N, C-alpha and C positions, 0 to 999 in steps of 0.2 A: 268685316265684309257684308254688303247689303245682300238681303236674300233675293232670288229672282222669282218673279211671280209668274206663273204659268197657268193659261186657261185652256181647259181641254175638255172635249165630250166626255160624258160619264153615264154611269147607271145612276136611276132614282135612288137605289139603295146607298151609294156613295154619298149623295147630295143630301139625302134626309137628316142625317144628325145635326148638320148645320142649320138646316132651315127649321128643324124643331127647337134648337137651341136659341136661335135668334127670334123666330116669328111665333113660337109656341112654347115658350119656357114652362108653362102650367100643363102641356100636354095638348093633343089636338082638340079641336073644337068639334061639337055634334055635326056641323055642315061641312066639315073639311072633306074633300074626296082626293084619291090620287090623280096624278095627271094622266090623260089617256095614254095608251101604249105606244102611239106614234110619235109621241112628243120627244123632243131633244133635251137633254139636261147638260149642263156646263158647270163645271167646277173651277175654281181658282185655287192652285197650290202654292204654298210657300214652303220651303225646306221640306218638301215631300207631306206637308199636312194640308188638308182640305181647310181653307179659311173662308170660303165664301161659294156662291154660286146661284143659279137660277134655272128654271125651266121654260121653254118656248114651244109652242105647237099650233097648228091650224084651230081657230075658233072664230065663230061668228061674233062680231061686234054687237053686243047686247043693247046698244044705246043709239040706234039710228035716229031717233028724235032729237039728239044732241049735234049729231054730225054724221053725214054719210062718208064712209071710209072706202077707199079703193079696194077691190077684192082680188085675189083672197087675203082675208085677215088672220093674223096669228096673234095670240096672246102670249104676254110675258107673266110668269107666276113665280111666287116663291123665292123673290129676289132677296138674299141674305148674305151679309158679311159678319163675320165675327167682330166684336166692338174693337178689339186690340188690333184689327187689321183694316180699319177704316181709315179714309184719308186718301183715296185713290184707287182701291181695290174695286170698289162698286163701279166706278166709271169703266174701269177695264173689263170687267164682266159684263155691264150693260153694253158696251161698244161690241164685244164678242158675240153676245146673243143677238144683238140687231143685226150684225153681218150675217150669222149663221142663218137667222130666218130670211132675209132677203136673198141670200144665196139659194136657199131652197125653194123661193117662188113666192114668199109673201110679198103683196103690194103694200101692206100696212101693218101695223101692229098697236095693240092697246094693252094697258095694264091697269089695275086697281092699286094705285099707289098711296103707301101711307102718306099722310100729309107731313109728317116730320122729315121724309126722305124726299120731298118733291124737287128740292134743288138738284139732287143727283139726276133725275130724269131731265129737267130743263137744261141742264149743262150738257147733256148727252143729246139735245137736239128734240126732245119730246116736248108737246105742249100739253097744257092742261085743258081739259073740256069738261064744262058742267061745274056745279056746285059741290062744295064738300059735304060729304054723307059719313055717317057712321056706321062702322061694320061690327055688328054685336060680337062683344067679346074681345075686340081687337083695337077699336078706336077709329079717329077721323082718318078718312080716305078722299082722295081726288082720281077721277079717270084721266090718264095721260095716253096720247097717241103719237104715233111717229109713222109718217108716210115715207115710202121709197124714194130716195134721191140718187142722182147719179153719184157713183163712187162709193155707195154704201156697202156693196157687195164685193168691192174690187180690192179690199186690204188684205 
């Protein structure tokens, strides 16, 4: 029988083991900082185990020279799915995070997306902004953005 994937709100402590394993296998980087206390954290569970998740919350878009986004802007951070659960889980988490942010009042969202995962975002209706850049200790990234559209928060 196939396992059922459930996405739910969670604590940052529940999400952290997956994000560390996927995004920081060698440990946190010097510039890493925890998400602000008012942010929301989502996890994806399969058979009771957390297999992915992300954090979202209010954050100013730091690159208005590239694009002006409708405000309020929210950021998506720490998007992670365990390798053995890729192939759909990320899309479900991304959709849930987007819906959650728009329900909470975001007019647009942005993220620093790893270039290797860019298709996840574009399939989810996000668009690429600006040139590729390298995050020290992590690798190539692109900025991605998503603006509110009718039905985004109605699911």
